[in-house]
N, C-alpha and C positions, 0 to 999 in steps of 0.2 A: 872772411870770404863768402861763407854761407849766407850771411845776411845781406850782402851785395846781390847774391844770386836770387833771393827772394825778392829784393827790392826792384831788380831788373825785370823778373817775370811778372811781378804785380803791376808794374809800370806799363806793360804792354797788353793788360787784360782790357777787354772792352765790354761795354754794355752791361748785361747782367752779371758777367764774370767779375767785373769791376766792382759792382755793388756787392756781390757776395764776399769778395776779399775785404772791402771796407768794413763789412760787418763782422767778419772773423777777427780782423784787427782791433775793432772796437770791443768784442767780447773776450778775446783771448791775448791780445797783444800781437806782435809780430811773430809769426812761427819760425821754427827752424826749417831749413831746406826740406829735410825728410818729411816733417809734419806738414809742410806746405804741399808737397807732392802728394802725400797720401790724402789729405783733404780735398785736393784739386781733383784727383782720381775719383774719390768717393763722390764728389758733387756732379762732375762733368764727364766721368769715365763711361765706359760702355754699359748699357743696360744690364741689369741682373737677370733679365729674361734671357731665354736661350733663342728666341727668334727676333732679332732686331728689325728685319725686314717686316715681318707681321706686326711688329709694334708701330712701325712707321705707317704701314697700310691701314692700322686701327686708329690713328690719330685723326681726331675729329675736332671741329671747331665748337668751343664751348663759351668762349668770351669774345673778344674783338679779333678783327682779321690779323691785326699786328701780334697779338698773343699767340694765334694759331701759327703764324708764320714763324715766330720765334721758337715755339715747341717743335714745329716741323724741321726747322733748320737745326735744332739740337739733336734731334734723332737721325737725321740725314747721314752724318758721317759714320754711324754705327751700322748702317744698313748694307754696306758693301758697295761695290761699283755698280752705278746705275747711270745710263746714258741720260742726256737732257730730256728726251721725249718721255722716258719712264718717270723721271723726277716730276715733270709736269702733269703726267697722268696721275701720279699719286698724290700731288699737292691739290689738284682741282677735284679729286674725288673725296678728299677729306672733309668738306663742310657738311653740316647737318642739312636735313631736308628743309627745315624751316628757317635755316640761315639765310640773310639777304643777299649772300654772295653766291648762292647756288641758282643756276638757271631755272626758271619756272618750268614745270612739266607741261609738255603739250597735251591737249586734250582735243578730241574730235568734237566738232560742233554737233549739238544735239538736233536730231531730225523731229520734225513734228509727228506726233502720233496720228496714226490714221484713225479717221472717226470710226471705221469698220472695226478696228482692233480695240478701240475703248468701249465699244457697244453703245455709243451715242448717235448713231446715225438715225436721223428721223426722215422718213421718206414719204 
């Protein structure tokens, strides 16, 4: 019965979780249900830090946009209830300044310097 529970749960894993389980199975064989749940909670459970919302807010893009999105979505369930607008603000605030997905900063056009101020006025 326990082996069926592990099989059913692992069958429904997706993306990174599925790859993680495949590696566990390759390294250690099929785990018992108790071991499976412990490993699953250890790998995908709540963060060990005491401020999951702060961890989500501190999440920055260091690789591809897809990697950033995966990391953000992994942290999101642990951050508590957030409405859609809050999630969007947190997600769009996360990219680094030099990442291509951040909006360029607006700057004022430079005004030409007055010849009087530059001390170059010849009269």
